[in-house]
C-alpha positions as CSV (number, residue, x, y, z in Angstrom):
1,M,40.3,22.5,-23.3
2,N,41.7,19.3,-24.9
3,D,44.5,19.4,-22.4
4,Y,42.1,19.4,-19.5
5,I,40.1,16.6,-21.0
6,Q,43.2,14.6,-21.6
7,A,44.4,15.3,-18.0
8,F,41.0,14.1,-16.7
9,F,41.2,10.8,-18.6
10,Q,44.8,10.2,-17.5
11,T,43.9,10.9,-13.9
12,A,40.9,8.5,-14.2
13,A,43.2,5.8,-15.7
14,A,45.7,6.2,-12.9
15,F,42.9,6.2,-10.3
16,A,41.3,3.1,-11.7
17,G,44.5,1.2,-12.0
18,L,45.6,2.0,-8.4
19,F,42.2,1.3,-7.1
20,V,41.9,-2.1,-8.6
21,Y,45.4,-3.2,-7.7
22,A,45.3,-1.7,-4.2
23,R,42.0,-3.6,-3.6
24,I,43.7,-6.9,-4.7
25,L,46.8,-6.2,-2.6
26,G,44.8,-4.3,0.0
27,K,44.8,-6.2,3.3
28,Q,48.3,-7.5,3.0
29,Q,49.6,-4.0,2.2
30,M,47.8,-2.3,5.2
31,S,47.7,-4.8,8.0
32,Q,51.2,-6.3,7.4
33,L,53.1,-3.3,6.4
34,T,56.7,-4.5,6.3
35,F,59.5,-2.3,4.9
36,Y,59.1,-4.0,1.5
37,D,55.4,-3.4,1.4
38,Y,55.9,0.3,2.4
39,V,58.4,0.8,-0.5
40,A,56.1,-1.1,-2.9
41,G,53.1,1.0,-2.0
42,I,55.1,4.2,-2.6
43,T,56.3,3.0,-5.9
44,L,52.8,2.1,-7.1
45,G,51.7,5.6,-6.1
46,E,54.6,7.1,-8.0
47,I,53.8,5.2,-11.1
48,G,50.1,6.3,-10.8
49,A,51.2,9.9,-10.4
50,A,53.4,9.5,-13.6
51,I,50.3,8.4,-15.5
52,A,48.2,11.3,-14.4
53,L,51.0,13.9,-15.1
54,D,52.4,12.4,-18.3
55,E,52.6,14.9,-21.2
56,G,54.4,12.6,-23.6
57,K,51.4,10.5,-24.4
58,K,52.9,7.4,-22.8
59,V,49.9,6.6,-20.7
60,L,49.6,3.0,-22.0
61,L,53.3,2.4,-21.4
62,Y,52.9,3.6,-17.8
63,L,49.8,1.5,-17.3
64,W,51.8,-1.5,-18.5
65,I,54.6,-0.6,-16.1
66,L,52.0,-0.3,-13.3
67,T,50.6,-3.7,-14.2
68,C,54.0,-5.3,-14.3
69,F,54.9,-3.9,-10.9
70,F,51.6,-5.1,-9.5
71,I,52.2,-8.6,-10.8
72,L,55.7,-8.7,-9.3
73,T,54.3,-7.4,-6.0
74,Y,51.5,-9.9,-6.0
75,L,53.8,-12.8,-6.8
76,T,56.2,-11.7,-4.0
77,G,53.2,-11.8,-1.6
78,W,52.2,-15.2,-2.8
79,I,55.7,-16.5,-2.4
80,T,55.9,-15.2,1.2
81,V,52.7,-17.1,2.0
82,K,53.8,-20.4,0.5
83,S,57.5,-20.5,1.6
84,R,58.6,-19.6,5.1
85,P,62.4,-19.5,4.2
86,L,61.8,-17.1,1.4
87,R,59.4,-15.1,3.6
88,K,62.2,-14.6,6.1
89,V,64.5,-13.5,3.3
90,I,62.0,-11.0,1.8
91,E,60.3,-9.7,4.9
92,G,62.9,-10.4,7.5
93,E,62.1,-11.7,11.0
94,P,61.7,-10.4,14.5
95,V,64.9,-9.5,16.4
96,I,65.3,-9.8,20.2
97,L,66.6,-6.5,21.6
98,I,66.2,-7.2,25.3
99,H,66.4,-10.5,27.1
100,N,65.9,-10.8,30.8
101,G,66.5,-7.1,31.4
102,K,69.7,-7.1,29.3
103,I,70.1,-5.1,26.1
104,L,71.6,-7.2,23.3
105,E,73.8,-4.7,21.6
106,H,74.7,-7.0,18.6
107,N,71.0,-7.4,17.8
108,M,70.5,-3.6,18.3
109,K,73.0,-3.0,15.5
110,K,71.4,-5.7,13.3
111,A,68.0,-4.0,13.7
112,R,69.5,-0.5,13.3
113,Y,68.1,0.5,16.7
114,N,69.7,3.0,19.0
115,I,69.1,3.5,22.7
116,D,66.9,6.5,22.2
117,D,64.6,4.6,19.7
118,L,64.4,1.7,22.1
119,M,63.6,3.8,25.2
120,M,61.0,5.8,23.3
121,Q,59.1,2.6,22.2
122,L,59.4,1.1,25.6
123,R,57.8,4.2,27.1
124,G,55.0,3.8,24.6
125,K,54.5,0.3,26.0
126,D,54.2,1.8,29.6
127,C,57.6,0.4,30.5
128,F,60.1,2.9,31.9
129,D,62.7,0.6,33.3
130,I,64.7,-1.9,31.2
131,K,65.2,-4.3,34.1
132,D,61.5,-4.9,34.2
133,V,61.6,-6.4,30.7
134,E,61.7,-10.1,30.0
135,F,61.7,-9.8,26.3
136,A,61.6,-7.0,23.8
137,L,61.4,-7.8,20.1
138,A,61.7,-5.5,17.0
139,E,59.0,-6.8,14.7
140,I,59.2,-6.8,10.9
141,D,56.8,-3.9,10.6
142,G,59.1,-1.7,12.8
143,S,57.0,-1.9,16.0
144,L,58.3,-3.1,19.4
145,T,56.7,-6.0,21.2
146,V,57.4,-6.1,25.0
147,L,56.9,-8.8,27.5
148,K,57.4,-7.6,31.1
149,K,58.7,-9.9,33.8
150,S,55.9,-11.7,35.5
151,Q,56.3,-9.8,38.8
152,F,55.7,-6.5,36.9
153,R,52.7,-7.5,34.9
154,P,49.2,-6.4,36.0
155,V,47.2,-8.9,38.0
156,T,44.6,-10.7,36.1
157,P,41.5,-12.7,37.2
158,A,43.3,-15.8,36.2
159,D,46.1,-15.0,38.6
160,L,43.5,-14.6,41.4
161,Q,41.7,-17.7,40.2
162,V,38.5,-15.7,39.7
163,D,35.9,-17.0,37.3
164,T,34.8,-14.6,34.6
165,Q,32.0,-14.5,32.1
166,Y,32.3,-14.5,28.4
167,E,32.1,-10.9,27.0
168,G,32.3,-11.3,23.3
169,I,32.3,-8.3,21.0
170,S,29.6,-5.8,20.4
171,A,27.5,-6.1,17.3
172,E,26.7,-2.8,15.4
173,I,23.0,-2.5,15.1
174,I,22.6,1.1,13.9
175,I,25.1,3.3,12.2
176,D,24.3,6.9,11.0
177,G,20.6,6.2,11.6
178,K,20.5,3.1,9.4
179,I,19.7,-0.3,10.8
180,I,22.2,-3.1,10.1
181,Y,19.7,-5.9,9.5
182,R,22.4,-8.5,8.9
183,N,23.7,-8.1,12.5
184,L,20.2,-8.2,13.8
185,K,19.6,-11.5,12.0
186,Q,23.0,-13.0,13.2
187,N,21.8,-12.3,16.8
188,D,18.4,-14.0,16.2
189,L,16.6,-10.6,16.6
190,D,14.3,-8.7,14.3
191,E,13.2,-5.1,13.6
192,K,10.2,-5.5,16.0
193,W,12.5,-6.3,18.9
194,L,14.7,-3.4,18.1
195,F,11.9,-0.8,18.0
196,E,10.6,-2.1,21.3
197,Q,14.0,-1.5,22.8
198,L,14.2,1.9,21.2
199,K,10.8,2.9,22.5
200,N,11.7,1.8,26.0
201,K,14.6,4.2,25.8
202,G,12.5,7.1,24.5
203,F,13.2,6.8,20.7
204,N,10.5,6.6,18.1
205,D,12.8,6.1,15.2
206,T,16.5,5.7,14.3
207,K,17.0,9.1,12.7
208,S,18.5,10.7,15.8
209,I,20.8,7.8,16.6
210,S,24.4,8.0,15.5
211,Y,25.4,4.6,16.7
212,A,23.8,1.6,18.5
213,A,25.5,-1.6,19.5
214,L,24.5,-4.9,21.1
215,D,26.7,-6.6,23.7
216,A,26.8,-10.3,24.5
217,D,24.1,-10.0,27.1
218,K,21.7,-8.4,24.5
219,N,22.0,-4.9,26.2
220,L,21.6,-2.1,23.7
221,Y,24.0,0.8,23.8
222,I,22.8,4.0,22.1
223,D,24.7,7.2,21.1
224,E,22.7,10.1,19.8
225,Y,23.7,12.8,17.4
226,K,22.9,15.3,20.1
227,D,25.0,14.5,23.2
228,K,23.8,15.6,26.6
229,L,26.7,16.4,28.9
230,G,25.9,17.8,32.4
231,G,22.5,19.1,31.3
232,D,23.9,20.8,28.2
233,T,23.0,19.5,24.8
234,I,25.9,19.4,22.3
235,E,25.0,19.0,18.6
236,V,27.7,17.9,16.2
237,D,27.6,19.9,12.9
238,D,27.4,17.8,9.7
């Protein structure tokens, strides 16, 4: 039984350490996942696993190693924010693979791309012909950014000189039957207004509502737990 108790505390220590450090590194690790960040994340996980599985009673040593690696990772992230030259050295920089419909073979080798990789990512960008591409860049996170030639891009209202209205983004008002009062307040609305809108749409409360959002024109979109499709009612199991 002592082994199980010890394993629990080791696992809890690993979980706590990874949780705290991942929260501090969090957004940079997830939203800007460069190759270095990917390797650093795996290494932190490996150290955490070593803490949980250690049988040599070196938990404190592993926690110290985890802390040291976190500090080095954090400092590296801080340096990349403060110094652009060092950021280019640590994280790399985008590489142009296609320019004006021509593949740049030298840059392909530099980015370790082959034609199959390039064509696969181009198809993912709805581009099936290289001659249609003005620029294609391999980003530091491994993704491909594609700019088509102007004659192959979709027509926009700006091209047609058509005026458009501001759309904004929807504000979440109800999630899982719970009212998001902060978003109501930010839109200069209150609970009374919300329930009037719900009543007009046939709802007496929020319990049956999975999601409700408000657009820029103050129109309320509502999605129920029970979806009605073509006269049939589909209920999602919890």
